[in-house]
N, C-alpha and C positions, 0 to 999 in steps of 0.2 A: 741741831742740825747745823752742818757747816756749809757755807756758801762760798761763792767766788770771793776773792780778795780777803779771805779769812773771817768774814762776818759769820757770827753764830746766832742762831735763833732757837728758842725752846718753847715747849707747849706742855701744859699740864691739863689733865681732865679727869673727871670722876663721874660715874653714873649713880653712886650711891650716897653722895653728900652734896649739900649746897655750898657753894663758894661764892666769892664776890663777882665772878663772871666779868671782870674788868680786863680789857685788853690794854697791854702797856708795850710801847715801842721805846727802846732805850737807845739813846745816842751818847756821844762822848760829852756833850755839854748840857743835855736836858733829856727829859723823857715826855712822851705823850701818854696820858691816861685816857682812855676811851670808855665811857660809862658802860654799865652792865648790859645794856641792850645794844651792843656794838655792831650787830648785823643790820641795823637801821639808823638813820640820821638821829642822833640824840645829842650827847654833850661830850666835850672833851676838855682837858686841861694840859697846858704845857708847863712843866715844872723843871726849874733848873737844878743843877747838881747840889745847890744849898737847901733845896726843898722849897724855894719860893715859887709861887704861881706866877708865871709870866703872862699867860693868856688863858681865858676860859670862854668857852662857847656853850650855851645852853639852849636846847630846843625841845619843846614838848612834842611827843609822838602819840597820836591817838591809835588805839588798838595795838596790834603786834608790830605796826610799822612797816608792813610789807605792801601797802597800797600801791606804791610806785611800780613794784614788780608786777602786780595784778593789773594795773592800767596798761603797762607796756605789753603784757601778754595779750590782753584784749585787743590792743592796737594791732599787733602782728597778725593775730588770727583774723581779724576783720579785713586787713589789707592783703592777706595772703603772702606776706613777705617774711624775711628772716631778720633776726636781730643784727644791728650794726656793731653791737657791743661784744657779743659772744656768738661765735659761729655754731651752726647745728652740730658740727663735728666735735667742737670743744665741749658742748653740753653733753653729747653722748659719751665722750671720753670720761667726763666727770661721773656720770651715772654708772658707767661700767666700773670705775674705780670704787664707787659706793657699794655696788653689787658685790664686788670682790671682797670688800671689808665685811659686809653682812654675811657672806658665805664663810669667811675665816672665823667669825665670832659665833656662827651658828644661828643667826637670826633669820627666820623664815616667815613669810607673810602667808596668810590663807590664799589658796589658789582657787579660781581666778580672783584678782583683786575686784573689789566692789565699791561703788560710790553711789551715795544718795545726794542728789543735787536739788535744792529747793529754788523755786523761781526759775526753773531750767528751760523756759521757753524762748528766751531771748538773751541778747547781750552776752556778757562775760560767762554767765552760767551756762548758756547754750554752747558757747565756744569751748568751755571747759569739758562739758559732756562729750562734745565731738572728739576732743583730744584724747580723753580717757578711753573712749570706745576704739579709737584708732590704735591705741597702745594695748588693747586687749582686756580692758577693764569692763566688767558688766556694770551698767548704770541704771539708776532709777531716777527719773525726773519727776518732781512735783510741781504742778502749776495749775492754773485755772483750766478748765475743760476746753473752753473755746480756743485756746492756743496750744493745748497739750498735744493733740493728734498731729498737728502740723509739725511740731518740734520732733515727735517720735518718728514721723515719716522722713523728715529731713536727715536724722541720724541714721536711720535705716536698719541697724542691726545692734544686737547686745544691749538693747535699751527697753525699759518698761516705763510706761507712763502711769502716774498716780494723781488723780484729780485731787486738788485741795487749794484752798485760798487762805491768806492770813486774815485773822480776825480784825475788824475795825477797832481803832482806839477807843 
């Protein structure tokens, strides 16, 4: 891709083979290599044109590394506010672009979408279930019976409750 001022960027991807999944940003004097889980805070190295490592940062990330996004989503749902980082309109525009790509490549999901949410009677799980239902997803909540009915009543539509409890350790 060509950008303003003659800058060029490239991307390569494949769905049928594993690659290094490293993101690299090239400059005239050095490059930045971002470790394979580049969509979450992990590690990076700054390497000069001679191949010498000028700087290195390493951080261990638990899980898939998307807990910060999940915490922010929970905060926004609880407060009833919108993100200061990305507007609702920008989020919708991105989703419409992804929908167009899926349509071009023939990717079709079963309709209607369906979600099973465990521990769905409170907190982030309940907020996620509400968002799913608002977007047309059929949802099943699994929770303890004493809180399940209230959660199903709160969501009000397109939701089924299933009583269950995690086994003690």
